[in-house]
N, CA, C and O atoms as a GROMACS GRO file, in nm:
protein
  596
    1UNK      N    1   1.462   3.122   0.168
    1UNK     CA    2   1.368   3.096   0.342
    1UNK      C    3   1.530   3.012   0.368
    1UNK      O    4   1.589   2.943   0.285
    2UNK      N    5   1.565   3.039   0.481
    2UNK     CA    6   1.683   3.040   0.592
    2UNK      C    7   1.653   2.870   0.589
    2UNK      O    8   1.541   2.822   0.577
    3UNK      N    9   1.769   2.800   0.601
    3UNK     CA   10   1.748   2.660   0.616
    3UNK      C   11   1.717   2.623   0.783
    3UNK      O   12   1.686   2.507   0.812
    4UNK      N   13   1.724   2.708   0.868
    4UNK     CA   14   1.702   2.663   1.037
    4UNK      C   15   1.549   2.689   1.015
    4UNK      O   16   1.477   2.594   1.047
    5UNK      N   17   1.493   2.789   0.971
    5UNK     CA   18   1.342   2.821   0.929
    5UNK      C   19   1.271   2.675   0.877
    5UNK      O   20   1.176   2.622   0.935
    6UNK      N   21   1.336   2.623   0.757
    6UNK     CA   22   1.316   2.505   0.734
    6UNK      C   23   1.276   2.362   0.839
    6UNK      O   24   1.175   2.296   0.861
    7UNK      N   25   1.422   2.361   0.888
    7UNK     CA   26   1.434   2.261   1.000
    7UNK      C   27   1.282   2.318   1.051
    7UNK      O   28   1.175   2.288   0.998
    8UNK      N   29   1.290   2.358   1.104
    8UNK     CA   30   1.186   2.428   1.223
    8UNK      C   31   1.053   2.349   1.212
    8UNK      O   32   0.994   2.280   1.296
    9UNK      N   33   1.023   2.380   1.076
    9UNK     CA   34   0.902   2.380   1.015
    9UNK      C   35   0.866   2.192   1.026
    9UNK      O   36   0.784   2.121   1.083
   10UNK      N   37   0.949   2.178   0.960
   10UNK     CA   38   0.983   1.983   0.942
   10UNK      C   39   0.947   1.989   1.102
   10UNK      O   40   0.828   1.986   1.132
   11UNK      N   41   1.034   1.996   1.194
   11UNK     CA   42   1.064   1.947   1.342
   11UNK      C   43   0.914   1.988   1.416
   11UNK      O   44   0.885   1.927   1.519
   12UNK      N   45   0.814   2.096   1.358
   12UNK     CA   46   0.646   2.104   1.424
   12UNK      C   47   0.586   1.995   1.360
   12UNK      O   48   0.528   1.912   1.430
   13UNK      N   49   0.590   1.972   1.190
   13UNK     CA   50   0.516   1.901   1.125
   13UNK      C   51   0.516   1.734   1.210
   13UNK      O   52   0.425   1.655   1.234
   14UNK      N   53   0.674   1.734   1.240
   14UNK     CA   54   0.675   1.578   1.319
   14UNK      C   55   0.649   1.563   1.407
   14UNK      O   56   0.666   1.443   1.428
   15UNK      N   57   0.612   1.610   1.490
   15UNK     CA   58   0.596   1.651   1.633
   15UNK      C   59   0.416   1.570   1.629
   15UNK      O   60   0.373   1.488   1.710
   16UNK      N   61   0.336   1.633   1.502
   16UNK     CA   62   0.168   1.630   1.516
   16UNK      C   63   0.156   1.505   1.398
   16UNK      O   64   0.046   1.454   1.377
   17UNK      N   65   0.277   1.461   1.323
   17UNK     CA   66   0.204   1.369   1.197
   17UNK      C   67   0.117   1.261   1.304
   17UNK      O   68   0.006   1.227   1.263
   18UNK      N   69   0.160   1.212   1.427
   18UNK     CA   70   0.140   1.121   1.507
   18UNK      C   71  -0.031   1.094   1.534
   18UNK      O   72  -0.108   0.999   1.523
   19UNK      N   73  -0.040   1.227   1.570
   19UNK     CA   74  -0.186   1.298   1.603
   19UNK      C   75  -0.283   1.289   1.510
   19UNK      O   76  -0.397   1.252   1.537
   20UNK      N   77  -0.228   1.336   1.351
   20UNK     CA   78  -0.290   1.293   1.229
   20UNK      C   79  -0.335   1.141   1.238
   20UNK      O   80  -0.450   1.099   1.247
   21UNK      N   81  -0.213   1.067   1.235
   21UNK     CA   82  -0.248   0.935   1.210
   21UNK      C   83  -0.328   0.872   1.311
   21UNK      O   84  -0.380   0.762   1.290
   22UNK      N   85  -0.344   0.945   1.440
   22UNK     CA   86  -0.431   0.857   1.482
   22UNK      C   87  -0.582   0.894   1.507
   22UNK      O   88  -0.659   0.805   1.544
   23UNK      N   89  -0.624   1.018   1.486
   23UNK     CA   90  -0.754   1.048   1.431
   23UNK      C   91  -0.781   1.063   1.269
   23UNK      O   92  -0.828   1.166   1.220
   24UNK      N   93  -0.750   0.966   1.205
   24UNK     CA   94  -0.741   0.888   1.074
   24UNK      C   95  -0.750   0.723   1.124
   24UNK      O   96  -0.848   0.665   1.079
   25UNK      N   97  -0.679   0.658   1.193
   25UNK     CA   98  -0.680   0.542   1.200
   25UNK      C   99  -0.870   0.518   1.307
   25UNK      O  100  -0.955   0.436   1.270
   26UNK      N  101  -0.885   0.595   1.410
   26UNK     CA  102  -0.980   0.607   1.483
   26UNK      C  103  -1.110   0.639   1.413
   26UNK      O  104  -1.214   0.592   1.457
   27UNK      N  105  -1.109   0.726   1.293
   27UNK     CA  106  -1.216   0.775   1.226
   27UNK      C  107  -1.238   0.658   1.142
   27UNK      O  108  -1.360   0.662   1.128
   28UNK      N  109  -1.192   0.545   1.070
   28UNK     CA  110  -1.206   0.517   0.994
   28UNK      C  111  -1.244   0.359   1.083
   28UNK      O  112  -1.314   0.269   1.036
   29UNK      N  113  -1.195   0.359   1.185
   29UNK     CA  114  -1.266   0.195   1.265
   29UNK      C  115  -1.382   0.258   1.348
   29UNK      O  116  -1.449   0.170   1.402
   30UNK      N  117  -1.432   0.406   1.380
   30UNK     CA  118  -1.541   0.433   1.444
   30UNK      C  119  -1.659   0.401   1.294
   30UNK      O  120  -1.758   0.332   1.317
   31UNK      N  121  -1.645   0.441   1.190
   31UNK     CA  122  -1.733   0.450   1.096
   31UNK      C  123  -1.748   0.307   1.052
   31UNK      O  124  -1.854   0.250   1.080
   32UNK      N  125  -1.660   0.246   0.988
   32UNK     CA  126  -1.652   0.098   0.975
   32UNK      C  127  -1.761   0.025   1.087
   32UNK      O  128  -1.864  -0.036   1.058
   33UNK      N  129  -1.713   0.047   1.207
   33UNK     CA  130  -1.768  -0.028   1.272
   33UNK      C  131  -1.922  -0.004   1.319
   33UNK      O  132  -1.993  -0.085   1.376
   34UNK      N  133  -1.945   0.093   1.290
   34UNK     CA  134  -2.132   0.184   1.251
   34UNK      C  135  -2.153   0.121   1.172
   34UNK      O  136  -2.258   0.058   1.164
   35UNK      N  137  -2.045   0.114   1.071
   35UNK     CA  138  -2.148  -0.014   0.902
   35UNK      C  139  -2.145  -0.065   0.920
   35UNK      O  140  -2.246  -0.114   0.870
   36UNK      N  141  -2.085  -0.162   0.986
   36UNK     CA  142  -2.082  -0.356   1.001
   36UNK      C  143  -2.181  -0.363   1.098
   36UNK      O  144  -2.255  -0.458   1.071
   37UNK      N  145  -2.226  -0.285   1.230
   37UNK     CA  146  -2.365  -0.268   1.310
   37UNK      C  147  -2.461  -0.271   1.234
   37UNK      O  148  -2.544  -0.361   1.241
   38UNK      N  149  -2.470  -0.156   1.130
   38UNK     CA  150  -2.594  -0.150   1.075
   38UNK      C  151  -2.617  -0.200   0.928
   38UNK      O  152  -2.687  -0.160   0.835
   39UNK      N  153  -2.526  -0.311   0.946
   39UNK     CA  154  -2.533  -0.378   0.859
   39UNK      C  155  -2.590  -0.552   0.868
   39UNK      O  156  -2.596  -0.652   0.797
   40UNK      N  157  -2.626  -0.501   1.018
   40UNK     CA  158  -2.685  -0.626   1.123
   40UNK      C  159  -2.568  -0.715   1.162
   40UNK      O  160  -2.589  -0.825   1.212
   41UNK      N  161  -2.447  -0.669   1.140
   41UNK     CA  162  -2.368  -0.766   1.170
   41UNK      C  163  -2.296  -0.889   1.083
   41UNK      O  164  -2.221  -0.969   1.140
   42UNK      N  165  -2.311  -0.894   1.005
   42UNK     CA  166  -2.260  -1.003   0.913
   42UNK      C  167  -2.131  -1.018   0.882
   42UNK      O  168  -2.074  -1.126   0.866
   43UNK      N  169  -2.095  -0.937   0.875
   43UNK     CA  170  -1.896  -0.934   0.839
   43UNK      C  171  -1.841  -0.935   0.975
   43UNK      O  172  -1.741  -1.005   0.961
   44UNK      N  173  -1.847  -0.900   1.099
   44UNK     CA  174  -1.782  -0.911   1.195
   44UNK      C  175  -1.651  -0.821   1.224
   44UNK      O  176  -1.642  -0.706   1.181
   45UNK      N  177  -1.566  -0.871   1.288
   45UNK     CA  178  -1.449  -0.766   1.292
   45UNK      C  179  -1.384  -0.811   1.121
   45UNK      O  180  -1.311  -0.737   1.056
   46UNK      N  181  -1.425  -0.924   1.082
   46UNK     CA  182  -1.328  -0.905   0.937
   46UNK      C  183  -1.370  -0.790   0.857
   46UNK      O  184  -1.297  -0.746   0.768
   47UNK      N  185  -1.510  -0.727   0.888
   47UNK     CA  186  -1.616  -0.674   0.820
   47UNK      C  187  -1.496  -0.499   0.841
   47UNK      O  188  -1.457  -0.427   0.748
   48UNK      N  189  -1.465  -0.478   1.001
   48UNK     CA  190  -1.471  -0.368   0.990
   48UNK      C  191  -1.332  -0.381   0.946
   48UNK      O  192  -1.334  -0.315   0.843
   49UNK      N  193  -1.264  -0.406   0.954
   49UNK     CA  194  -1.117  -0.413   0.936
   49UNK      C  195  -1.087  -0.410   0.749
   49UNK      O  196  -0.999  -0.345   0.691
   50UNK      N  197  -1.176  -0.488   0.695
   50UNK     CA  198  -1.210  -0.440   0.528
   50UNK      C  199  -1.248  -0.303   0.517
   50UNK      O  200  -1.176  -0.216   0.469
   51UNK      N  201  -1.360  -0.284   0.561
   51UNK     CA  202  -1.402  -0.179   0.526
   51UNK      C  203  -1.329  -0.015   0.585
   51UNK      O  204  -1.352   0.090   0.524
   52UNK      N  205  -1.249  -0.020   0.698
   52UNK     CA  206  -1.144   0.066   0.723
   52UNK      C  207  -1.055   0.087   0.627
   52UNK      O  208  -0.984   0.187   0.624
   53UNK      N  209  -1.051   0.004   0.549
   53UNK     CA  210  -0.924   0.012   0.434
   53UNK      C  211  -0.977   0.049   0.311
   53UNK      O  212  -0.910   0.084   0.214
   54UNK      N  213  -1.102   0.042   0.314
   54UNK     CA  214  -1.173   0.126   0.196
   54UNK      C  215  -1.196   0.276   0.192
   54UNK      O  216  -1.182   0.353   0.097
   55UNK      N  217  -1.242   0.307   0.348
   55UNK     CA  218  -1.259   0.428   0.422
   55UNK      C  219  -1.157   0.566   0.409
   55UNK      O  220  -1.169   0.678   0.360
   56UNK      N  221  -1.051   0.492   0.480
   56UNK     CA  222  -0.920   0.521   0.436
   56UNK      C  223  -0.888   0.659   0.344
   56UNK      O  224  -0.866   0.777   0.368
   57UNK      N  225  -0.901   0.553   0.194
   57UNK     CA  226  -0.900   0.645   0.092
   57UNK      C  227  -0.988   0.791   0.126
   57UNK      O  228  -0.912   0.884   0.155
   58UNK      N  229  -1.106   0.817   0.128
   58UNK     CA  230  -1.158   0.924   0.133
   58UNK      C  231  -1.132   1.055   0.235
   58UNK      O  232  -1.156   1.176   0.237
   59UNK      N  233  -1.069   0.952   0.316
   59UNK     CA  234  -1.044   1.040   0.452
   59UNK      C  235  -0.965   1.123   0.404
   59UNK      O  236  -0.991   1.243   0.391
   60UNK      N  237  -0.854   1.064   0.369
   60UNK     CA  238  -0.692   1.063   0.306
   60UNK      C  239  -0.721   1.186   0.217
   60UNK      O  240  -0.684   1.297   0.257
   61UNK      N  241  -0.794   1.172   0.083
   61UNK     CA  242  -0.835   1.278  -0.064
   61UNK      C  243  -0.899   1.409   0.059
   61UNK      O  244  -0.843   1.519   0.063
   62UNK      N  245  -0.975   1.389   0.116
   62UNK     CA  246  -1.100   1.508   0.127
   62UNK      C  247  -1.053   1.514   0.265
   62UNK      O  248  -0.979   1.612   0.280
   63UNK      N  249  -1.068   1.455   0.359
   63UNK     CA  250  -1.082   1.497   0.517
   63UNK      C  251  -0.934   1.533   0.568
   63UNK      O  252  -0.930   1.640   0.629
   64UNK      N  253  -0.828   1.474   0.556
   64UNK     CA  254  -0.720   1.558   0.618
   64UNK      C  255  -0.681   1.629   0.582
   64UNK      O  256  -0.596   1.683   0.652
   65UNK      N  257  -0.710   1.687   0.446
   65UNK     CA  258  -0.640   1.807   0.378
   65UNK      C  259  -0.752   1.930   0.442
   65UNK      O  260  -0.721   2.048   0.443
   66UNK      N  261  -0.810   1.908   0.464
   66UNK     CA  262  -0.940   2.056   0.512
   66UNK      C  263  -0.867   2.030   0.671
   66UNK      O  264  -0.854   2.134   0.737
   67UNK      N  265  -0.824   1.914   0.731
   67UNK     CA  266  -0.807   1.897   0.868
   67UNK      C  267  -0.684   1.984   0.860
   67UNK      O  268  -0.690   2.083   0.934
   68UNK      N  269  -0.563   1.970   0.780
   68UNK     CA  270  -0.445   2.031   0.796
   68UNK      C  271  -0.494   2.196   0.785
   68UNK      O  272  -0.429   2.288   0.834
   69UNK      N  273  -0.597   2.210   0.725
   69UNK     CA  274  -0.645   2.382   0.748
   69UNK      C  275  -0.670   2.430   0.822
   69UNK      O  276  -0.617   2.535   0.858
   70UNK      N  277  -0.788   2.357   0.895
   70UNK     CA  278  -0.866   2.381   1.022
   70UNK      C  279  -0.742   2.402   1.154
   70UNK      O  280  -0.748   2.492   1.237
   71UNK      N  281  -0.636   2.301   1.150
   71UNK     CA  282  -0.552   2.291   1.238
   71UNK      C  283  -0.408   2.443   1.250
   71UNK      O  284  -0.312   2.460   1.325
   72UNK      N  285  -0.459   2.511   1.149
   72UNK     CA  286  -0.367   2.640   1.156
   72UNK      C  287  -0.425   2.712   1.239
   72UNK      O  288  -0.361   2.782   1.317
   73UNK      N  289  -0.561   2.710   1.238
   73UNK     CA  290  -0.602   2.794   1.358
   73UNK      C  291  -0.711   2.649   1.497
   73UNK      O  292  -0.832   2.629   1.504
   74UNK      N  293  -0.624   2.598   1.560
   74UNK     CA  294  -0.721   2.490   1.615
   74UNK      C  295  -0.836   2.574   1.708
   74UNK      O  296  -0.842   2.687   1.755
   75UNK      N  297  -0.923   2.460   1.708
   75UNK     CA  298  -1.041   2.548   1.779
   75UNK      C  299  -1.116   2.360   1.834
   75UNK      O  300  -1.125   2.267   1.753
   76UNK      N  301  -1.150   2.351   1.957
   76UNK     CA  302  -1.195   2.226   1.974
   76UNK      C  303  -1.282   2.216   1.963
   76UNK      O  304  -1.330   2.328   1.977
   77UNK      N  305  -1.401   2.109   1.934
   77UNK     CA  306  -1.531   2.071   1.878
   77UNK      C  307  -1.604   2.179   1.840
   77UNK      O  308  -1.709   2.216   1.892
   78UNK      N  309  -1.545   2.232   1.744
   78UNK     CA  310  -1.596   2.356   1.724
   78UNK      C  311  -1.679   2.320   1.586
   78UNK      O  312  -1.638   2.255   1.490
   79UNK      N  313  -1.844   2.401   1.609
   79UNK     CA  314  -1.916   2.330   1.525
   79UNK      C  315  -1.915   2.421   1.391
   79UNK      O  316  -1.983   2.391   1.292
   80UNK      N  317  -1.849   2.514   1.396
   80UNK     CA  318  -1.829   2.550   1.241
   80UNK      C  319  -1.766   2.456   1.160
   80UNK      O  320  -1.808   2.411   1.053
   81UNK      N  321  -1.657   2.428   1.222
   81UNK     CA  322  -1.554   2.284   1.159
   81UNK      C  323  -1.675   2.154   1.096
   81UNK      O  324  -1.717   2.109   0.989
   82UNK      N  325  -1.687   2.141   1.204
   82UNK     CA  326  -1.803   2.037   1.189
   82UNK      C  327  -1.883   2.016   1.061
   82UNK      O  328  -1.897   1.909   1.002
   83UNK      N  329  -1.952   2.182   1.013
   83UNK     CA  330  -2.028   2.168   0.930
   83UNK      C  331  -1.938   2.203   0.793
   83UNK      O  332  -1.979   2.184   0.679
   84UNK      N  333  -1.820   2.251   0.823
   84UNK     CA  334  -1.755   2.189   0.700
   84UNK      C  335  -1.670   2.080   0.666
   84UNK      O  336  -1.609   2.067   0.559
   85UNK      N  337  -1.667   1.975   0.795
   85UNK     CA  338  -1.640   1.846   0.732
   85UNK      C  339  -1.800   1.769   0.679
   85UNK      O  340  -1.826   1.676   0.603
   86UNK      N  341  -1.856   1.832   0.734
   86UNK     CA  342  -1.992   1.782   0.638
   86UNK      C  343  -2.003   1.823   0.472
   86UNK      O  344  -2.024   1.744   0.381
   87UNK      N  345  -1.986   1.942   0.462
   87UNK     CA  346  -2.005   1.977   0.372
   87UNK      C  347  -1.906   1.907   0.275
   87UNK      O  348  -1.969   1.846   0.190
   88UNK      N  349  -1.752   1.896   0.258
   88UNK     CA  350  -1.701   1.784   0.214
   88UNK      C  351  -1.695   1.638   0.206
   88UNK      O  352  -1.644   1.559   0.128
   89UNK      N  353  -1.781   1.627   0.336
   89UNK     CA  354  -1.855   1.476   0.294
   89UNK      C  355  -1.911   1.414   0.212
   89UNK      O  356  -1.897   1.309   0.150
   90UNK      N  357  -2.003   1.523   0.223
   90UNK     CA  358  -2.098   1.505   0.108
   90UNK      C  359  -2.053   1.426  -0.054
   90UNK      O  360  -2.096   1.324  -0.107
   91UNK      N  361  -1.981   1.496  -0.084
   91UNK     CA  362  -1.902   1.511  -0.275
   91UNK      C  363  -1.816   1.381  -0.248
   91UNK      O  364  -1.799   1.294  -0.333
   92UNK      N  365  -1.769   1.379  -0.136
   92UNK     CA  366  -1.622   1.285  -0.125
   92UNK      C  367  -1.739   1.098  -0.085
   92UNK      O  368  -1.691   0.986  -0.106
   93UNK      N  369  -1.826   1.113  -0.050
   93UNK     CA  370  -1.933   0.978   0.010
   93UNK      C  371  -2.010   0.996  -0.122
   93UNK      O  372  -2.095   0.909  -0.144
   94UNK      N  373  -1.998   1.077  -0.198
   94UNK     CA  374  -2.077   1.085  -0.375
   94UNK      C  375  -1.987   1.004  -0.433
   94UNK      O  376  -2.006   0.882  -0.434
   95UNK      N  377  -1.889   1.054  -0.482
   95UNK     CA  378  -1.770   1.031  -0.529
   95UNK      C  379  -1.762   0.923  -0.502
   95UNK      O  380  -1.816   0.864  -0.596
   96UNK      N  381  -1.708   0.806  -0.388
   96UNK     CA  382  -1.654   0.693  -0.364
   96UNK      C  383  -1.733   0.633  -0.379
   96UNK      O  384  -1.710   0.522  -0.427
   97UNK      N  385  -1.857   0.666  -0.352
   97UNK     CA  386  -1.972   0.540  -0.401
   97UNK      C  387  -2.056   0.526  -0.525
   97UNK      O  388  -2.140   0.439  -0.552
   98UNK      N  389  -2.006   0.653  -0.610
   98UNK     CA  390  -2.025   0.632  -0.755
   98UNK      C  391  -1.912   0.537  -0.826
   98UNK      O  392  -1.940   0.471  -0.926
   99UNK      N  393  -1.796   0.536  -0.771
   99UNK     CA  394  -1.690   0.463  -0.812
   99UNK      C  395  -1.651   0.316  -0.785
   99UNK      O  396  -1.579   0.237  -0.846
  100UNK      N  397  -1.720   0.306  -0.679
  100UNK     CA  398  -1.759   0.159  -0.612
  100UNK      C  399  -1.829   0.098  -0.702
  100UNK      O  400  -1.793  -0.001  -0.765
  101UNK      N  401  -1.955   0.167  -0.712
  101UNK     CA  402  -2.073   0.107  -0.773
  101UNK      C  403  -2.086   0.114  -0.953
  101UNK      O  404  -2.164   0.056  -1.029
  102UNK      N  405  -1.986   0.198  -0.976
  102UNK     CA  406  -1.981   0.261  -1.138
  102UNK      C  407  -2.080   0.266  -1.173
  102UNK      O  408  -2.124   0.188  -1.257
  103UNK      N  409  -2.154   0.369  -1.115
  103UNK     CA  410  -2.307   0.404  -1.081
  103UNK      C  411  -2.255   0.569  -1.081
  103UNK      O  412  -2.211   0.612  -0.974
  104UNK      N  413  -2.260   0.666  -1.204
  104UNK     CA  414  -2.246   0.823  -1.186
  104UNK      C  415  -2.372   0.846  -1.184
  104UNK      O  416  -2.391   0.961  -1.225
  105UNK      N  417  -2.484   0.786  -1.153
  105UNK     CA  418  -2.607   0.879  -1.157
  105UNK      C  419  -2.648   0.939  -1.012
  105UNK      O  420  -2.611   0.902  -0.901
  106UNK      N  421  -2.712   1.014  -1.039
  106UNK     CA  422  -2.761   1.101  -0.860
  106UNK      C  423  -2.886   1.017  -0.801
  106UNK      O  424  -2.965   1.052  -0.713
  107UNK      N  425  -2.883   0.918  -0.863
  107UNK     CA  426  -2.980   0.865  -0.804
  107UNK      C  427  -2.963   0.821  -0.649
  107UNK      O  428  -3.062   0.795  -0.582
  108UNK      N  429  -2.842   0.813  -0.600
  108UNK     CA  430  -2.768   0.773  -0.482
  108UNK      C  431  -2.818   0.888  -0.412
  108UNK      O  432  -2.881   0.850  -0.314
  109UNK      N  433  -2.816   1.053  -0.427
  109UNK     CA  434  -2.827   1.164  -0.357
  109UNK      C  435  -2.988   1.156  -0.310
  109UNK      O  436  -3.016   1.243  -0.228
  110UNK      N  437  -3.069   1.090  -0.336
  110UNK     CA  438  -3.251   1.045  -0.284
  110UNK      C  439  -3.231   0.980  -0.198
  110UNK      O  440  -3.327   0.988  -0.122
  111UNK      N  441  -3.113   0.876  -0.141
  111UNK     CA  442  -3.097   0.798  -0.057
  111UNK      C  443  -3.061   0.838   0.130
  111UNK      O  444  -2.985   0.921   0.180
  112UNK      N  445  -3.127   0.765   0.173
  112UNK     CA  446  -3.113   0.801   0.329
  112UNK      C  447  -2.990   0.775   0.392
  112UNK      O  448  -2.936   0.818   0.494
  113UNK      N  449  -2.948   0.671   0.281
  113UNK     CA  450  -2.763   0.560   0.345
  113UNK      C  451  -2.665   0.698   0.342
  113UNK      O  452  -2.607   0.747   0.439
  114UNK      N  453  -2.662   0.755   0.174
  114UNK     CA  454  -2.580   0.846   0.142
  114UNK      C  455  -2.565   0.950   0.264
  114UNK      O  456  -2.467   0.959   0.338
  115UNK      N  457  -2.682   1.024   0.269
  115UNK     CA  458  -2.671   1.134   0.432
  115UNK      C  459  -2.621   1.095   0.524
  115UNK      O  460  -2.539   1.159   0.590
  116UNK      N  461  -2.669   0.956   0.552
  116UNK     CA  462  -2.621   0.893   0.666
  116UNK      C  463  -2.455   0.869   0.732
  116UNK      O  464  -2.388   0.885   0.834
  117UNK      N  465  -2.449   0.803   0.545
  117UNK     CA  466  -2.282   0.816   0.581
  117UNK      C  467  -2.197   0.916   0.587
  117UNK      O  468  -2.086   0.908   0.641
  118UNK      N  469  -2.252   1.041   0.518
  118UNK     CA  470  -2.146   1.174   0.486
  118UNK      C  471  -2.203   1.188   0.646
  118UNK      O  472  -2.105   1.190   0.720
  119UNK      N  473  -2.295   1.196   0.702
  119UNK     CA  474  -2.321   1.306   0.843
  119UNK      C  475  -2.210   1.190   0.968
  119UNK      O  476  -2.157   1.222   1.075
  120UNK      N  477  -2.209   1.105   0.922
  120UNK     CA  478  -2.103   0.999   1.047
  120UNK      C  479  -1.989   1.028   0.984
  120UNK      O  480  -1.896   1.058   1.058
  121UNK      N  481  -1.975   1.027   0.908
  121UNK     CA  482  -1.799   1.047   0.859
  121UNK      C  483  -1.728   1.189   0.888
  121UNK      O  484  -1.615   1.221   0.926
  122UNK      N  485  -1.827   1.249   0.857
  122UNK     CA  486  -1.811   1.375   0.931
  122UNK      C  487  -1.753   1.427   1.061
  122UNK      O  488  -1.645   1.480   1.087
  123UNK      N  489  -1.906   1.381   1.166
  123UNK     CA  490  -1.908   1.338   1.251
  123UNK      C  491  -1.758   1.292   1.351
  123UNK      O  492  -1.691   1.360   1.428
  124UNK      N  493  -1.743   1.108   1.294
  124UNK     CA  494  -1.659   1.078   1.354
  124UNK      C  495  -1.504   1.118   1.287
  124UNK      O  496  -1.395   1.071   1.320
  125UNK      N  497  -1.533   1.218   1.186
  125UNK     CA  498  -1.340   1.307   1.185
  125UNK      C  499  -1.370   1.413   1.324
  125UNK      O  500  -1.327   1.406   1.439
  126UNK      N  501  -1.460   1.507   1.261
  126UNK     CA  502  -1.433   1.582   1.378
  126UNK      C  503  -1.447   1.530   1.504
  126UNK      O  504  -1.332   1.554   1.541
  127UNK      N  505  -1.500   1.477   1.601
  127UNK     CA  506  -1.466   1.453   1.669
  127UNK      C  507  -1.326   1.392   1.747
  127UNK      O  508  -1.291   1.424   1.860
  128UNK      N  509  -1.264   1.307   1.668
  128UNK     CA  510  -1.130   1.271   1.630
  128UNK      C  511  -1.024   1.355   1.675
  128UNK      O  512  -0.930   1.363   1.755
  129UNK      N  513  -1.112   1.439   1.548
  129UNK     CA  514  -0.985   1.568   1.525
  129UNK      C  515  -1.002   1.622   1.683
  129UNK      O  516  -0.903   1.634   1.756
  130UNK      N  517  -1.088   1.641   1.711
  130UNK     CA  518  -1.076   1.765   1.795
  130UNK      C  519  -0.996   1.699   1.993
  130UNK      O  520  -0.942   1.751   2.091
  131UNK      N  521  -1.047   1.540   1.942
  131UNK     CA  522  -0.996   1.468   2.076
  131UNK      C  523  -0.818   1.456   2.076
  131UNK      O  524  -0.734   1.447   2.166
  132UNK      N  525  -0.812   1.462   1.952
  132UNK     CA  526  -0.630   1.427   1.897
  132UNK      C  527  -0.556   1.527   1.918
  132UNK      O  528  -0.488   1.568   2.012
  133UNK      N  529  -0.596   1.580   1.754
  133UNK     CA  530  -0.523   1.704   1.744
  133UNK      C  531  -0.548   1.800   1.775
  133UNK      O  532  -0.443   1.861   1.796
  134UNK      N  533  -0.666   1.884   1.800
  134UNK     CA  534  -0.704   1.995   1.863
  134UNK      C  535  -0.643   2.036   1.991
  134UNK      O  536  -0.593   2.143   2.026
  135UNK      N  537  -0.661   1.917   2.053
  135UNK     CA  538  -0.614   1.904   2.193
  135UNK      C  539  -0.408   1.909   2.203
  135UNK      O  540  -0.336   1.988   2.265
  136UNK      N  541  -0.378   1.819   2.134
  136UNK     CA  542  -0.214   1.849   2.135
  136UNK      C  543  -0.175   1.983   2.030
  136UNK      O  544  -0.077   2.057   2.020
  137UNK      N  545  -0.272   1.974   1.976
  137UNK     CA  546  -0.187   2.126   1.895
  137UNK      C  547  -0.243   2.264   2.034
  137UNK      O  548  -0.168   2.352   2.076
  138UNK      N  549  -0.355   2.246   2.069
  138UNK     CA  550  -0.372   2.304   2.215
  138UNK      C  551  -0.223   2.321   2.344
  138UNK      O  552  -0.171   2.413   2.408
  139UNK      N  553  -0.212   2.221   2.332
  139UNK     CA  554  -0.089   2.192   2.440
  139UNK      C  555   0.013   2.231   2.380
  139UNK      O  556   0.090   2.248   2.475
  140UNK      N  557   0.072   2.258   2.283
  140UNK     CA  558   0.168   2.271   2.224
  140UNK      C  559   0.190   2.424   2.193
  140UNK      O  560   0.303   2.473   2.197
  141UNK      N  561   0.087   2.491   2.165
  141UNK     CA  562   0.088   2.617   2.177
  141UNK      C  563   0.080   2.693   2.326
  141UNK      O  564   0.163   2.775   2.366
  142UNK      N  565  -0.018   2.654   2.384
  142UNK     CA  566  -0.041   2.676   2.512
  142UNK      C  567  -0.177   2.762   2.540
  142UNK      O  568  -0.211   2.859   2.474
  143UNK      N  569  -0.242   2.713   2.640
  143UNK     CA  570  -0.390   2.780   2.588
  143UNK      C  571  -0.403   2.900   2.541
  143UNK      O  572  -0.463   2.919   2.436
  144UNK      N  573  -0.335   3.025   2.629
  144UNK     CA  574  -0.321   3.168   2.546
  144UNK      C  575  -0.338   3.182   2.415
  144UNK      O  576  -0.440   3.232   2.368
  145UNK      N  577  -0.225   3.134   2.334
  145UNK     CA  578  -0.264   3.106   2.174
  145UNK      C  579  -0.336   3.067   2.113
  145UNK      O  580  -0.337   3.112   1.998
  146UNK      N  581  -0.454   2.946   2.157
  146UNK     CA  582  -0.544   2.888   2.092
  146UNK      C  583  -0.698   2.959   2.155
  146UNK      O  584  -0.734   2.963   2.273
  147UNK      N  585  -0.755   3.000   2.061
  147UNK     CA  586  -0.897   3.063   2.133
  147UNK      C  587  -1.010   2.916   2.076
  147UNK      O  588  -1.031   2.851   1.974
  148UNK      N  589  -1.047   2.921   2.183
  148UNK     CA  590  -1.177   2.792   2.178
  148UNK      C  591  -1.307   2.891   2.172
  148UNK      O  592  -1.337   3.011   2.181
  149UNK      N  593  -1.362   2.766   2.150
  149UNK     CA  594  -1.546   2.786   2.144
  149UNK      C  595  -1.633   2.711   2.239
  149UNK      O  596  -1.755   2.725   2.235
   0.00000   0.00000   0.00000
């Protein structure tokens, strides 16, 4: 690969990295805020900050790679993307919950909280991805280069 092509790819990536960061931080804060509110607010603002640090790990391991793949063909508020985010959030929440609780049994799959957290995690990430990244990529490529649903 020629040097100028590598330079061009790095330049394109560096333009998009802040949008990935905004999407990730917004998703973490949104999910942790909802978790704190539904825990009857006993944690307060400190809980939002602490839980955000815990939530960032599965988002980085599971959601961001999928997000990078999806952003090769950006679609704002795509239901297909949302369904795939749900698909990947289910094992992410299962693994993360199992590691945090030191319980690798399948009992968690029978709880409503597992599905609620999985769907909320996917919903927030999909929403903030559509707001920050899909819009940024859409404007960068131009409206005629991107298909939207």
